[in-house]
Each structure stands twice: as C-alpha cells, then as structure tokens.
N, C-alpha and C positions, 0 to 999 in steps of 0.2 A: 588357754586356747589349744585347742589339740587341731590335729591332722590325722586324715586316713591312714593308714600303714601304710609304706610301700620302700620297696628298696630303694638307696642314694641314686641318683640319676643324673643325668644333664636336664636341665630345667631349663634353661633360656641361656640364645647370645645376645648380648649388650651390643648396640651400635649407637655411637654418638653423634649428634647431629650439633650446627648451630643451633638449626630451629626447627621444628614440627614438618614445616612448610619445605623447607630442602627436604628433609630426612626423607618424607612421601616422596618427593620427585625424584629422590635416589631408588629410591626403592621400586618406583615403578619400571624406572629405568635398567635399574640390576638385574632385578628378580621377577619385574612383568606381574608385578601384584599392588594392586594400593591399600594398604592396609587403612580400617576403620574404628577399630575397636580401639580401647586407650582410657588415659583420662589423666586427671591431676594426683601428685603426691604434693598435699600440704607440708608435710615432716620436714620435705627435701627443696620444697620451695622447684620442684621439676614436674615435666609432664610426657607420659609416653604414646606412641601407637603401637598395636602389637600382630603378631598373626599367626598361624597355628605353622608350623614346621615339623609336626608331629608322622611319625613312618615307622615302616618295621623296625628300623635300627632302634631311635631314638623315638618309644613310642608316645611319651607326653612333654613336647617342646616345644616354646615357640620362640621367637625373633621379637625383641623389643629392639624400637629406636625411641630414644631419649633424650632430651634436653633440655635447657635451663628455662623455665616459665617467668619470661622476665614481666609479666601480668601477673603473678599470681596476687591470690587473694591477701595472700597474710605472706611476711618477709621472715625468713631463716634468722635466727638467733644474728649477731657481730661478733664475728670469730668463728663461728659454725662452719665445717666442711661437708659438700653435698659427697653421696656415695661416688664412687669409682671413680674418684681423680676428677671431678668433675671441674672442680675449681682450679687446676693445675694449668698453670698458665701456657707452660709449653705444650700442651693435650690441645689445650683450647684453638691453638694457632696451627696446630697443626691439621685437625680438623678445618676450621676455616682455608686452608690454605688449599689440602688437596680433599675436602668433601668429607661426608657420612662415611665413620670406618668402622669395624669390628676392634672392639678396645677389651673385652673382654667376656667370663660366662658365669654362671651360674650354677650351680648343685645344688640340687633336693633332696632333704634329708628328713626322715621322721623323729629326728631325735638331736636338735640344733646343739643343746647347750652339751649333751654329752658329746658329741665331733669335736665341739672349743675345747673341749678338757684334754681330749686327745691330740690335738693343734698344740695345747698349751704344751704337754709332757714332752710336746718335739722341738722347744722354744717358738713355736709360731702363735703371733699375737695376731687372731683371726678380726678380732674387735667384741666387742658390747654386742649382746644379742637384743633389737629394738623390736616392739613390736608397730606396724606399719599397716593400712589400708589405704583402700582408694574405692571412691563410691562408683557400679556400676548398671548398666540398667537392670543388670538382676539378681541388683544388695549390692551390700558392701563388701569389697575383697581383702581378707584379712590373710594375714603373717607373720613369720617373724623371720629376719635376715640380718648378719653379723652385719654392721658397720662401725670402722675404726674410725678415733676421734677426727683421727688426720684426711681419712676418705682415701687413704690409699687402697689401692687393690691386691697390691704385694706379688712380687716374682713378674711384674712389669705386664700385670693382667692372667697370666696361666694361671695362677693361684685363683682357685674360683673363692667367688662370694659364696656364702651357707644361706638357703632359706628354708626355713618349714611352714607349709600352708595350713591356713584352717583349712573348714571343711569342705570348701570348694577354691577349684583350682582352675585358673584361668582358660586352659583348653577345652574345660566345659562345657564352655560357650562358644569356643570360637571353628569355626566351620574351617572343612579341610581348605587350603590355600592353593593348591597345587605344586606347594613348595614343601621340600622333605629334607631334615638331615642326614645325611649319608653319611659321614666321618666329622672327628674334630679333632684335631692334630694340633700337641702343644709342643713347641722349639725351646729349648733353654739351656745356657752354659752349665746352670745345677739341674740337668734332671734325675740325676741320681735324689738330690733334694724333694724336687716336686714328685717324683712317681712315690718315694715313700710318702709325703702329706697326703696325695692322693689313694692310697691305698689307708692312709688312717679314716679318711673321711668317707670312703668305700666305692671311690668310680673308678679307681686306675685302669679298671677292664672298660669301661665309655669311653676312653680316650686315648690316644695314641699321643706317646712320649717319647722323643727324640733329642739328642745332643744337638745343639749347634751356637755358632758363634756369637748370634743375636736371637732375642727373645721374639715370637713371631706364632699366635695362634692362626690356624687355616682351617674351616668349617668348608666343607662341601656340600653341596646341596643340588639337588635335581630342583629346577624349575622351569616353568610355561616359555621359557626362553632357552634349557637346556642346564646340561651342566654349568653350575656357578662356584667359583672360588673365592670366598672373602679372604681375606688377609688381617691382620692389625700391622702390619712392616710398612712404613710409609712408601710410598712410590718412590722412586728415583728418578 
C-alpha cells in the first residue's frame, strides 16, 4: 500500500472519551461543532468520530474522538493491548472523572518504515507497523500505523504515533468545520530527547517543544466559540 508523497506533518489530535456519546457532547460544548464522520476499527475494538481542523498552519489535519467500542462485532485477542494507552486503567479513570481529554497526536509520514528505522537508531522503539482500515461512505480507508505490543504512546503522549496513509486521506472528504488548529505545543522534562526524535521524524518545525516539570500537550484552536486551548494535563 502506498500513499501520495507529502512532507511529514501533524496529521491528527487524539481525544479519548469513555464513550462516543460523551465525546460528541464534549465536542459540541467545548468546540461548538458536532462531528458526524468516523467509524469502527475492528482490529482494535475501538470506534471514533472525526472532523476537519485544517487551516493555513496545518493544512491537512483533523481531530479524532476515540473510545472503546463496547459492542464491537469482534473482540480483540486475549492479552492484546489497544493503541494510544486506551487499556491503561489510570488513564481510563482520569477520563471517566474529568471527561474527554487530549491524550496524544499522530504524525503523518510518507515512509513509515524508514522513519521507524531512524527512531530505532536513537533507541526509540515506536512499535510494529501494522496495516489497518475502516469502511466509510466513500470506500475503504486504509493506512499503516505504528502500534507497540504494550499499547504505549511514549513520552506521556508527546512522542507521536506515526501513520502512512493509502491513496485517500480522511480530510479529502471532510468539510470545513469552522475549527482550525493554530499551534501544537509539547512540554516534557526530556525536551531535548523529544526534539531529537521529532527531528528524525521530520516534524520538529511543525510543533513547539519546551522543557517543563510535567508532560503536557496543548493544542490551540480557532473555533465557532472563539479561541480554545485543549490540554493533556489533568485539571487540579
């Protein structure tokens, strides 16, 4: 499977919800939009809702609200771990207590195997490259994505998962939503390491990286409700 050539970029933001209904309600309340596109991921037992957040700064980006699909047609294998730390009990409790939350981001690359090799040279194991898909009204959406066997996001979600799309990208059929991603900032105690890794991926110039006592992702968005900042830090 091949994807159209393009420079590495911020592909999408990942917001975790306990269920899609609460995730959609959060989105309407927080961002002023109601996502309707999305579907199921049979391989992981999850499902999502997505909407376009492309703009001048990030021209091919979307936001994903994802949740475990409790009524999935097929169960994931015993002992398998879902992507994005979705099986982590502490993260599940955090989202259950505080509501849907930004937890991660995904970087799109044209050559995922080569980028993984570059990370391995830095002693970063991003995970196996698996082929995934989900049906859409416009046909089958296909991609290759890095998923560790333990499901870990790495560096508290600041180090991106890598994705290589097939011939179709979700934004190809997503209308403008009125929401645009203006800036994605990554704060981490190991900021120098994070910068080196992002340079190897090719996205260091697409995000702001700074040192901080605690890890945090911050996405600044223009929305129908005005400027909104989403943070991965748990409210105190």
